[in-house]
N, C-alpha and C positions, 0 to 999 in steps of 0.2 A: 811263579810273578808278582815285584811289587810292587804296588801305586797307586802315590801320590795321589792324595785330593787336596784340595782351598781350594773358597770361594768365600765372594764379603756377604751382604746383606742381599746383595740382584740373585745372587745366586745361590745362595743356602739350601733355600724347602729343596732344590735340586740336587743336590752336593749331601743333603739327609736322601735323599730315594737312591741314589749311585755311592755311598756305601753303603746299603742295605744291596743292593743289588748286587753288587760288585760282595759281596761276602759271603751270602747265599752261592756265585757260583766259581764259590771257590777259591777267591780275591788274598788276595793279602795285603792290606790298605793302610793306609799310613795318611794319617786324617790332619793336615796343619793347618786347623779352622777356618774358619771360624767356626770356630764351637758350640753358640749363642746366639742368633739370632738380634743382630742389633743396629737396629739404620744405623747408619749416616759412618761404617765400619768404612776401609779403605783398601779394597784389593790390591794393592802393593805388599800387608801388610804379610800376606798369608801367602799368597801367590809367587815372591820371591825365593822367602824359604823353601819351598816345593817343588820352585826354580834349584834355586841351587842343590841341594839333596838331589833332580836327576839331571847333572851336570859331572854331579860326584861320582858320578856311578852308583847313590846306595839306592834308587832308584832304580828299576824301568824304567819306569813310564810315570808324566803324568798329563793330570787334570783341570786341568784353570776356571770354573768359572765366576763372573759374575754377569749382575742385569746386559749387559750385550752381548759380554762375548767378547769383545775388542779391548774392554783396556787392563784384563787376564791377559791377551797375544801379545800387546806393548809390554804393559813389567818383564811376562817373564823373557820375549827375546833377548833385554832388557841382560840375561844370563849369561856372559859367554858362556859357546855349548851347546845354549839348546837351540831349540829349532821347533815349533809353537804358530798354529793357525786356529783361528778363528774355522772349525769344519762345523757346513749345517749340510752336506750332500754324505752318500754311502762310498759316493769312489772317492772324493775327498779326504775321506775317512783310512781309507787304504793308498791310498796313492800316493798321499804326504809323508806316509813311510815309505813303502815300492822303493821311493823313486825318490826321498829325499830326508830319509830318515829323519822325519820328524819328534820328536819323545816326547812336546807334549801337545795333547792338543784342549781347545778354549772353545767353551760355549754358556752359548747364553742363557740365561736362569729363568729369564722373562722374554725369550721369543723362544727359543725349540719347550717342545714339545712331550714330554717324561717319554711317553715307547721311540719317539726322532730319538733324542738322545742316547738311548738305552744305544739302540740298534747304533748305535753309531760308535760310540763305545765298547760293541762290540771288534767289533767291525779295525777300530785302530789300533783291539787288542793285538787283533787276531793275528793282522797283520804283518807281514817279515821287513827289512833291507832286501833290498836288492843285491845293490851293494857291484853293481856294475862301473865297469872304465871311467863312462863317463857324467854317471852320480858320482862317482870318485870325486874324480876331477873336481866337477860343479861346486862339490860339499868343502872342500878344500880354499878353493875361490872366495868362498864366505868364511871361513874358518883364517882364512891369511887379513881381510878384517879386522870380524874379533881381535887380530894379535895384535893390527899396529893402533900404535901408537901419540899420534897424530892427529886430529881430524883432517881428510882429505876437503 
């Protein structure tokens, strides 16, 4: 499974730890940065390229991290084909994939501890989309929004 990861200064330390944990667990990781801690860098510079790679099928799933996780989630969801959510509990980490085909999980590097973050990542990566008709129908409605040229 090819996993992309991206973080700004607020998520940098957590990203470094997660990359090490993911690689130790046998995942192939593509690190979109930040590659060094630079206070005041901007999460879209790292999250958007990673989200585009997920949407384009170059990555299986993505992890986006900023201080709270909110900004990373907002940015990732602007990329058509990305279904990102800020995750803080194990139920949402698997249910978001199973029912909503979530392909990017967002974390708050300043608010979610290391042990919980690793548990959430493992749960997210092990979950599989169910593909039931009702879930497909709902996803098509979301995809239709992405295809609109003029906002309603």
